[in-house]
C-alpha positions in Angstrom: 15.3 -5.7 10.3 15.9 -3.7 7.2 13.7 -0.6 7.0 12.7 0.4 3.4 10.6 3.6 3.2 7.3 3.2 1.5 7.0 4.8 -2.0 4.0 6.4 -3.7 3.2 3.5 -6.0 3.2 1.1 -3.0 0.9 3.4 -1.0 -1.4 3.8 -4.0 -2.0 0.1 -4.5 -2.5 -0.5 -0.8 -5.0 2.4 -0.5 -6.7 1.1 -3.7 -7.1 -2.3 -2.1 -8.5 -0.6 1.1 -11.1 1.3 -1.0 -12.1 -1.8 -3.1 -12.9 -3.5 0.2 -15.3 -0.8 1.4 -12.9 1.5 3.2 -12.1 -1.0 5.8 -8.9 -2.5 7.0 -10.5 -6.0 7.1 -9.0 -7.2 3.8 -8.7 -11.0 3.3 -5.2 -12.2 4.2 -4.8 -13.9 0.8 -5.2 -10.6 -1.0 -2.7 -9.0 1.3 -0.3 -11.8 0.8 -0.6 -11.5 -3.0 0.2 -7.8 -2.7 3.1 -8.7 -0.4 4.5 -10.9 -3.2 4.2 -8.1 -5.7 6.0 -5.7 -3.3 8.8 -8.3 -3.0 8.9 -8.7 -6.7 9.2 -4.9 -7.1 12.0 -4.8 -4.6 13.9 -7.5 -6.4 13.5 -5.8 -9.7 14.7 -2.5 -8.3 17.6 -4.2 -6.6 16.4 -3.3 -3.1 17.8 -5.7 -0.5 15.0 -6.9 1.8 14.5 -9.4 4.7 11.6 -11.7 5.6 9.7 -8.8 7.4 9.6 -6.6 4.3 5.9 -5.7 3.6 4.8 -8.8 5.5 1.2 -9.4 6.5 1.3 -7.8 10.0 3.1 -4.8 8.7 0.7 -4.3 5.9 -2.2 -4.6 8.4 -0.6 -1.9 10.5 -0.3 0.4 7.4 -4.0 -0.3 6.6 -4.8 1.0 10.1 -2.8 4.1 9.3 -4.7 4.5 6.0 -8.0 4.1 7.9 -6.9 6.8 10.3 -6.1 9.2 7.4 -9.4 8.5 5.6 -11.5 8.9 8.7 -9.9 12.1 9.6 -8.4 10.6 12.7 -11.6 9.2 14.1 -10.6 5.5 13.7 -7.5 3.6 12.9 -3.8 3.9 14.0 -2.4 7.4 14.5 1.1 7.9 13.3 0.4 7.6 9.6 3.3 8.9 7.5 3.0 12.0 5.4 3.1 9.7 2.3 -0.4 8.3 3.2 -1.8 11.7 3.6 -0.4 12.7 0.2 -1.7 9.4 -1.4 -5.2 10.2 0.0 -5.0 13.7 -1.4 -4.0 12.2 -4.8 -7.0 9.8 -4.6 -9.4 12.7 -3.9 -7.9 15.4 -6.1 -6.7 13.4 -9.2 -8.4 10.0 -9.3 -7.3 9.4 -12.9 -3.6 9.7 -11.9 -4.2 7.6 -8.8 -5.7 4.8 -11.0 -3.0 5.2 -13.6 -0.3 4.7 -10.9 -2.2 1.7 -9.6 -2.6 0.1 -13.0 1.1 0.7 -13.9 2.2 -1.0 -10.7 0.2 -4.1 -11.5 1.4 -4.1 -15.1 5.0 -3.8 -14.1 5.2 -6.2 -11.2 2.4 -8.8 -11.7 3.6 -9.8 -15.2 7.2 -10.4 -14.0 6.3 -12.9 -11.2 
C-alpha cells in the first residue's frame, strides 16, 4: 500500500462534506465515492502515484471518524486524528471565508477535469 499524506485542500473538502451533512460521519457512500474520484483525479493531475486503496471508501470513513473526534473535542469519534485535521478545523472556525475558498478551488480544479 502506498501512503500519501493528506494535504490541506483534501482535508478541507472532506470536513466541508462532514459539516454539510450535519456534523456527522454518516455521509452517503455515493457522495464519498464521488469525492474519492476527485481525490484520484487530483493525484493523477499532480503526478502522484497511487494504488487502489488511495482515499477509498473505508479510509475516508475512518478519516471522518477522526474529524468527528476533533470537532467534538474528543467526546466521540476516532482518536488519533492527525494535526492536519486540527489545523483544518481551526481554519474552519477562524477563517471561514478562506476555508470556503479552498473548498471551491478544489472543486473548480478537479471536478472540471474529470
